[in-house]
N, C-alpha and C positions, 0 to 999 in steps of 0.2 A: 894783657892779661896779668892781672897778679893773685895769685895765692898764699893765704894764710892759715897755718893749720892750729886746731886744740886738738892737742893728743892723737893719734894713732889713725882717727877712725872718723875727722871730722874734718871739710875745709869748708873756708868759703874765698870763691871764688870774685875780682870782682871783673865788671865788665863796665867799667862808666858808670853811669850812675844805679845799674844791677845789678844785684848784691849774688851768686848763686852760694847755697847752704847746700852743701854738697853729704850726703852719707856715705862713708867709703870704708865699711868691714866689708869686705865681698866675702871673705872664706865663712863668713856667719851669715849671710846674703843682708846684713847690715841687723840683728837681732839687736833691740836695744839693753843692753846689759847695762852695770852698775855707772861701768866708767864710759861706754858711749855718752850714756843719756849727764853725765857732769858735766865734761864736754859740750854738749850740744844745748844746756844752758849758759856754759861762757859764750859759745857763739852766739845764741840767740840775745843775750845781754851788751855782750858787741855793737852785735849790729843795732838793737835799739837806741843805743847813744851816738849811734854818727848816722848825723841831720844830713850828707852825702850821698845816701842810700834812697831813692826811692820804691824802688820794689824789691824784695824776695821774690826768688824762684829758687825751692824744694827740690832735688834731683839725689839720682844713687848713680853710683856704680858700677852694681848689679846689672850683669846682663838678663835677669832673670826675675829680677825680681829690686822692687821702689825698698818694701822693711817688711819682714816678716815678724813683727811686733815683739814682745818681750823676749829676752833669753829665756826660753823655759829648764837649758843645762845649768847657767845660773843657777835658775829659780830653786830647781831640785836641790842643790845642793846647802841653801836656805836653814838657818834654823827659823822659829818665829820671832825673833827677837832682829834676826839680820835681815829677814823680809819689812820688820817694822821700819829698821834703821833706813834700809834703800829707796820708801817708798817716799821723802818729800825729794830725792835726785828724781826719781820719774816725773813725778809731778811738775816738777822744774821743767824738765825739757818740754813736755809739752805747754806747759800754760807759757813755756821762753817765746813757742813759734805762736802759738796763741793769743798773746799779746806784744804782738810789732807789732809799731804804730804805723809802717807804711804798707799798703799792697804786699800779699803774700799768693804765690803759686805755686800749686805744688805738680812737678812733672812725674808721672806716675806709670811704671808700664809691669807686669809681669803680677807677683806678688804682693799686695798691699793690705797687710791682715793685722784683725788687733790694734796694739798701738802703732803700727805702722799704716792702717788708716786712719787712725788718729791724728797721726801728724797730719796727712795728709788732710783729714777735716777740720784741724787746725787752720789750714791754710783760706781766705780767703775763693779760689778759683780750684779746681782740680782740673789739670789735662790727664787726660790717656792717652796712650796708646793699646790699639785691639788685644793684646794682648796681657790687659789688664783683667788679675782678678781682685776684687774686695771685698773685705766683709768681717765680720767685729765675733767671731767664733768662742770669745772668754768662759761663756757659758759651758763650755764641751769639756774644758778644764778644769770647773770646779769652783771659777771666778769669774767677775764683770769686768765689763768696757768700765777702764777706771783710769784713761788719757782723755776722758771728755766725749768721747763717747756714748754716754747716754744721752748727752745733753745735747751737744751739734747735729745728729743724728736726726733727732727730731724736728731741727730746724731745717734741715733740708726736707725732709722728705714726709714730714705730717710725723704724729705719736705714734700714728696706729701702724702705718708703712714700719718704722724705726722697732715699734717693738716684734714684729714677726719678723724681723733679718735681727733682732738681737735675739729671740727666745731659740730662732732653730737654728743659729750658730752655721746658717747657710753661704757660699759662698759666691759672690756674684761675675760673671762673667763681663768684660766690656760693653756690649753689646744694651745689652740689658739695666746695666747698672746708666750707662748715659736715658737710657729711659727711663729708668725711676730717677733719676735726677742726685743719684749718688756722687757723679761728677758730672760736672760741668762741658764737655768736650771733647770728644773721642774721634782720636785722629791716626793714621794711618801707624802700622806696626814700626817702632824706632824714630817715630817724628814726634813724641813725646818731650823730651828734651827741648830740640828745636822751635815743634810752637810755642813751650811755655816761652823761652826764652824772646823770640818775635813779639811774643804778647806782652811781655815784662817791657821790653825799648818805646813797646806801642805807649804804654801808658805812662812812662818814664819822660814819655814827651812832654807831660800836664804839669804843669804846677805842686812843686810838689810841698806847699804850702796848705794847696786844695786837697792831695792827694789825701792826707793825713787827717785831714780836718772831714772829710767826706768816709773815710776808714770810720773810725770816732762815733760820727752819727749817723753812720750803717749800724757799729756792733752796739752802740750805748741806750738806741731809739729798738733794736729788737724786738720787741717781746710787749713792751709796755703799751699802752692805750694813745690812740691817734692823739688828742692834746697833748699829753706828756708828749709823743714822739716828736712833736709838731717842736716844744719846747728845747729836743734835746738838739733837733736842724737849726732853730733858731741862733742858742750859743755858737755851735759851731759856725753857722755863720759870719757871725760878730766877731773871730776867731780871724777869720780872712777877711771882712772887710773893710778892713781898712790896711791890710798888710803891701809889705811891696812888691807881692804878686799878681795880688787884686790890680796895683797899679798899671805894672808891666804888663798883666794880663789883656786889659782893656785898650791900652796905647797900641800894643803890638796888632789888635784887631783891628784899630782904627788906622794905624799905619802899609795895613798888611804885607807886615815882617812876620818871623819866627818870634814867637816870647823869648828873651834870656831872664829868667826868673835868677831874681835875687837869691829866693830862699829862704832859709835860719838863721 
């Protein structure tokens, strides 16, 4: 396993074709400061440009928290002008995770609140352990979810459910979160990272060209009417149908062997 640091609080660890994107600001429960946001944006930019990465897993080094959201101690010191200048860096961090071209998995334990839950929502799949507590409590401190929460949560659970959760600012524990679809898989305490990495390895065994095209079709087609969505799917199919991965996958199937994907 190799590790690359992006500043003090963000690391990328490589496990073959799986990249682990690590939130590593334990003294502040991974609160998203201006510096952490900048570095997260840099890390996601580097990952997005790396064709050898097939899956990204977002994890935390803190034992009791995935991420508690915006650094409100830092925000308390901001002037209005400083808050405005910080906004592009914050948006770049959340958008950086959301727009990664390969499948992404969040491994959540403990608190994932506000911007922390928005980072998880920006991933394709959320694996949470039984200690997880999630929520978007921003209206309780006079703002709104600004890292994609008002758009990503209703896409998961529907408009009415998202409204109830955002307006009430309530925290949701793991069992209910799984039942409501706020997270996708609930696993035993302390098993979120291992389970997410295992799922990532399984996904990474598939065609890297196919994985990115499938994600593109899923993301771009969501919310479109059926006819338009099928056009998005057809464009994604055409991008892989004549690729080396498609030829190798069909050959490997017929020869009853494991594919050796040529990739990009």
